[in-house]
ChimeraX commands (.cxc) that place a marker at each C-alpha (Angstrom):
marker #1 position 29.41,2.53,6.35 radius 0.5
marker #1 position 25.91,4.03,6.08 radius 0.5
marker #1 position 23.44,3.22,3.30 radius 0.5
marker #1 position 21.06,6.03,2.48 radius 0.5
marker #1 position 17.93,5.40,0.40 radius 0.5
marker #1 position 15.54,8.12,-0.75 radius 0.5
marker #1 position 12.40,7.46,-2.81 radius 0.5
marker #1 position 9.58,9.60,-4.23 radius 0.5
marker #1 position 6.68,9.40,-6.63 radius 0.5
marker #1 position 6.91,11.43,-9.82 radius 0.5
marker #1 position 3.14,11.76,-10.21 radius 0.5
marker #1 position 0.16,12.37,-7.92 radius 0.5
marker #1 position -1.22,9.27,-6.18 radius 0.5
marker #1 position -4.86,8.28,-6.61 radius 0.5
marker #1 position -7.12,6.26,-4.27 radius 0.5
marker #1 position -10.65,5.78,-2.95 radius 0.5
marker #1 position -12.09,5.59,0.53 radius 0.5
marker #1 position -15.69,5.06,1.53 radius 0.5
marker #1 position -17.99,3.70,4.19 radius 0.5
marker #1 position -21.57,2.87,4.95 radius 0.5
marker #1 position -23.43,2.22,8.16 radius 0.5
marker #1 position -26.81,1.01,9.35 radius 0.5
marker #1 position -28.44,1.55,12.70 radius 0.5
marker #1 position -31.48,-0.11,14.21 radius 0.5
marker #1 position -33.12,1.21,17.37 radius 0.5
marker #1 position -33.92,-1.64,19.75 radius 0.5
marker #1 position -35.40,0.58,22.49 radius 0.5
marker #1 position -35.79,4.35,22.86 radius 0.5
marker #1 position -32.42,4.40,24.70 radius 0.5
marker #1 position -30.41,1.79,22.76 radius 0.5
marker #1 position -29.56,0.99,19.11 radius 0.5
marker #1 position -27.43,-1.58,17.36 radius 0.5
marker #1 position -25.02,-0.37,14.64 radius 0.5
marker #1 position -23.25,-2.08,11.75 radius 0.5
marker #1 position -20.64,-0.23,9.71 radius 0.5
marker #1 position -18.42,-1.17,6.75 radius 0.5
marker #1 position -15.45,0.86,5.47 radius 0.5
marker #1 position -13.09,0.26,2.59 radius 0.5
marker #1 position -10.06,1.86,1.02 radius 0.5
marker #1 position -8.13,1.29,-2.20 radius 0.5
marker #1 position -4.78,3.07,-2.42 radius 0.5
marker #1 position -1.76,1.53,-4.18 radius 0.5
marker #1 position 1.32,3.56,-4.97 radius 0.5
marker #1 position 3.65,2.33,-7.70 radius 0.5
marker #1 position 6.51,3.77,-9.70 radius 0.5
marker #1 position 8.63,4.88,-6.75 radius 0.5
marker #1 position 11.98,6.24,-7.88 radius 0.5
marker #1 position 14.92,7.44,-5.94 radius 0.5
marker #1 position 18.57,6.94,-5.07 radius 0.5
marker #1 position 20.72,4.73,-2.85 radius 0.5
marker #1 position 24.28,5.46,-1.77 radius 0.5
marker #1 position 26.77,3.83,0.59 radius 0.5
marker #1 position 28.94,6.45,2.22 radius 0.5
marker #1 position 31.71,6.39,4.81 radius 0.5
marker #1 position 30.64,6.02,8.46 radius 0.5
marker #1 position 29.68,9.12,10.48 radius 0.5
marker #1 position 32.73,11.29,10.87 radius 0.5
marker #1 position 34.29,9.71,7.76 radius 0.5
marker #1 position 35.16,11.48,4.58 radius 0.5
marker #1 position 32.04,11.89,2.37 radius 0.5
marker #1 position 34.25,12.00,-0.76 radius 0.5
marker #1 position 34.68,8.23,-0.42 radius 0.5
marker #1 position 31.32,7.04,-1.65 radius 0.5
marker #1 position 31.43,3.25,-2.00 radius 0.5
marker #1 position 28.54,3.05,-4.47 radius 0.5
marker #1 position 25.68,5.16,-5.74 radius 0.5
marker #1 position 22.64,4.09,-7.76 radius 0.5
marker #1 position 19.56,5.88,-9.11 radius 0.5
marker #1 position 16.42,4.30,-10.51 radius 0.5
marker #1 position 13.25,2.45,-9.40 radius 0.5
marker #1 position 12.63,1.03,-5.95 radius 0.5
marker #1 position 12.56,-2.79,-5.91 radius 0.5
marker #1 position 12.22,-5.47,-3.26 radius 0.5
marker #1 position 13.53,-8.96,-3.45 radius 0.5
marker #1 position 12.55,-12.14,-1.62 radius 0.5
marker #1 position 14.99,-14.87,-0.78 radius 0.5
marker #1 position 13.31,-18.30,-1.02 radius 0.5
marker #1 position 16.29,-19.98,0.69 radius 0.5
marker #1 position 15.28,-18.46,4.02 radius 0.5
marker #1 position 11.77,-19.12,5.35 radius 0.5
marker #1 position 9.89,-15.86,6.08 radius 0.5
marker #1 position 13.01,-13.89,5.18 radius 0.5
marker #1 position 12.77,-10.11,5.31 radius 0.5
marker #1 position 12.70,-8.24,2.04 radius 0.5
marker #1 position 15.68,-6.27,0.86 radius 0.5
marker #1 position 14.63,-2.88,-0.50 radius 0.5
marker #1 position 16.91,-1.33,-3.07 radius 0.5
marker #1 position 17.03,1.35,-5.72 radius 0.5
marker #1 position 18.45,0.19,-9.02 radius 0.5
marker #1 position 18.41,1.26,-12.65 radius 0.5
marker #1 position 17.45,-2.30,-13.72 radius 0.5
marker #1 position 15.73,-5.14,-11.81 radius 0.5
marker #1 position 18.21,-6.90,-9.48 radius 0.5
marker #1 position 19.36,-10.43,-10.24 radius 0.5
marker #1 position 19.67,-11.57,-6.62 radius 0.5
marker #1 position 20.76,-15.03,-5.43 radius 0.5
marker #1 position 17.84,-17.12,-6.70 radius 0.5
marker #1 position 15.41,-14.44,-5.51 radius 0.5
marker #1 position 12.50,-12.89,-7.36 radius 0.5
marker #1 position 12.81,-9.14,-7.78 radius 0.5
marker #1 position 9.68,-7.02,-8.19 radius 0.5
marker #1 position 8.97,-3.35,-8.40 radius 0.5
marker #1 position 8.04,-2.00,-4.94 radius 0.5
marker #1 position 4.38,-1.13,-4.26 radius 0.5
marker #1 position 3.05,0.62,-1.18 radius 0.5
marker #1 position -0.48,-0.66,-0.54 radius 0.5
marker #1 position -2.83,0.98,2.00 radius 0.5
marker #1 position -5.90,-0.87,0.71 radius 0.5
marker #1 position -8.18,-2.65,3.13 radius 0.5
marker #1 position -11.68,-3.34,4.43 radius 0.5
marker #1 position -13.18,-3.27,7.92 radius 0.5
marker #1 position -16.49,-4.30,9.39 radius 0.5
marker #1 position -17.60,-2.99,12.77 radius 0.5
marker #1 position -20.61,-3.67,14.96 radius 0.5
marker #1 position -21.63,-2.04,18.19 radius 0.5
marker #1 position -24.32,-0.58,20.43 radius 0.5
marker #1 position -25.33,3.05,20.81 radius 0.5
marker #1 position -26.85,4.32,24.04 radius 0.5
marker #1 position -28.99,7.45,24.23 radius 0.5
marker #1 position -29.21,9.44,27.48 radius 0.5
marker link #1:1,2 radius 0.2
marker link #1:2,3 radius 0.2
marker link #1:3,4 radius 0.2
marker link #1:4,5 radius 0.2
marker link #1:5,6 radius 0.2
marker link #1:6,7 radius 0.2
marker link #1:7,8 radius 0.2
marker link #1:8,9 radius 0.2
marker link #1:9,10 radius 0.2
marker link #1:10,11 radius 0.2
marker link #1:11,12 radius 0.2
marker link #1:12,13 radius 0.2
marker link #1:13,14 radius 0.2
marker link #1:14,15 radius 0.2
marker link #1:15,16 radius 0.2
marker link #1:16,17 radius 0.2
marker link #1:17,18 radius 0.2
marker link #1:18,19 radius 0.2
marker link #1:19,20 radius 0.2
marker link #1:20,21 radius 0.2
marker link #1:21,22 radius 0.2
marker link #1:22,23 radius 0.2
marker link #1:23,24 radius 0.2
marker link #1:24,25 radius 0.2
marker link #1:25,26 radius 0.2
marker link #1:26,27 radius 0.2
marker link #1:27,28 radius 0.2
marker link #1:28,29 radius 0.2
marker link #1:29,30 radius 0.2
marker link #1:30,31 radius 0.2
marker link #1:31,32 radius 0.2
marker link #1:32,33 radius 0.2
marker link #1:33,34 radius 0.2
marker link #1:34,35 radius 0.2
marker link #1:35,36 radius 0.2
marker link #1:36,37 radius 0.2
marker link #1:37,38 radius 0.2
marker link #1:38,39 radius 0.2
marker link #1:39,40 radius 0.2
marker link #1:40,41 radius 0.2
marker link #1:41,42 radius 0.2
marker link #1:42,43 radius 0.2
marker link #1:43,44 radius 0.2
marker link #1:44,45 radius 0.2
marker link #1:45,46 radius 0.2
marker link #1:46,47 radius 0.2
marker link #1:47,48 radius 0.2
marker link #1:48,49 radius 0.2
marker link #1:49,50 radius 0.2
marker link #1:50,51 radius 0.2
marker link #1:51,52 radius 0.2
marker link #1:52,53 radius 0.2
marker link #1:53,54 radius 0.2
marker link #1:54,55 radius 0.2
marker link #1:55,56 radius 0.2
marker link #1:56,57 radius 0.2
marker link #1:57,58 radius 0.2
marker link #1:58,59 radius 0.2
marker link #1:59,60 radius 0.2
marker link #1:60,61 radius 0.2
marker link #1:61,62 radius 0.2
marker link #1:62,63 radius 0.2
marker link #1:63,64 radius 0.2
marker link #1:64,65 radius 0.2
marker link #1:65,66 radius 0.2
marker link #1:66,67 radius 0.2
marker link #1:67,68 radius 0.2
marker link #1:68,69 radius 0.2
marker link #1:69,70 radius 0.2
marker link #1:70,71 radius 0.2
marker link #1:71,72 radius 0.2
marker link #1:72,73 radius 0.2
marker link #1:73,74 radius 0.2
marker link #1:74,75 radius 0.2
marker link #1:75,76 radius 0.2
marker link #1:76,77 radius 0.2
marker link #1:77,78 radius 0.2
marker link #1:78,79 radius 0.2
marker link #1:79,80 radius 0.2
marker link #1:80,81 radius 0.2
marker link #1:81,82 radius 0.2
marker link #1:82,83 radius 0.2
marker link #1:83,84 radius 0.2
marker link #1:84,85 radius 0.2
marker link #1:85,86 radius 0.2
marker link #1:86,87 radius 0.2
marker link #1:87,88 radius 0.2
marker link #1:88,89 radius 0.2
marker link #1:89,90 radius 0.2
marker link #1:90,91 radius 0.2
marker link #1:91,92 radius 0.2
marker link #1:92,93 radius 0.2
marker link #1:93,94 radius 0.2
marker link #1:94,95 radius 0.2
marker link #1:95,96 radius 0.2
marker link #1:96,97 radius 0.2
marker link #1:97,98 radius 0.2
marker link #1:98,99 radius 0.2
marker link #1:99,100 radius 0.2
marker link #1:100,101 radius 0.2
marker link #1:101,102 radius 0.2
marker link #1:102,103 radius 0.2
marker link #1:103,104 radius 0.2
marker link #1:104,105 radius 0.2
marker link #1:105,106 radius 0.2
marker link #1:106,107 radius 0.2
marker link #1:107,108 radius 0.2
marker link #1:108,109 radius 0.2
marker link #1:109,110 radius 0.2
marker link #1:110,111 radius 0.2
marker link #1:111,112 radius 0.2
marker link #1:112,113 radius 0.2
marker link #1:113,114 radius 0.2
marker link #1:114,115 radius 0.2
marker link #1:115,116 radius 0.2
marker link #1:116,117 radius 0.2
marker link #1:117,118 radius 0.2
marker link #1:118,119 radius 0.2
marker link #1:119,120 radius 0.2
view
């Protein structure tokens, strides 16, 4: 049995990215640099489909289940550091004592870098 999941966003994503840097020349041939960069990009509202079909070489007419809707993930508190189960469903799943939430892809972050620059 193979489980196929496809997801897409119905609208255009929106995010910000920016950075700033400062340099200070210590000598005519060397400078010290400090740079900060940040990004905010969260994607919500992923929708798609999931289907369990017969194994490769099997008859595709025998689809075990098919579901369309939003992409969710669920945590299982019974297992420490358990992986998340990603699923597409038309309504939030009611897993075994888990907490289901709508899936969010988050590329947000911040970085701070320091270094030296040498001039030849």
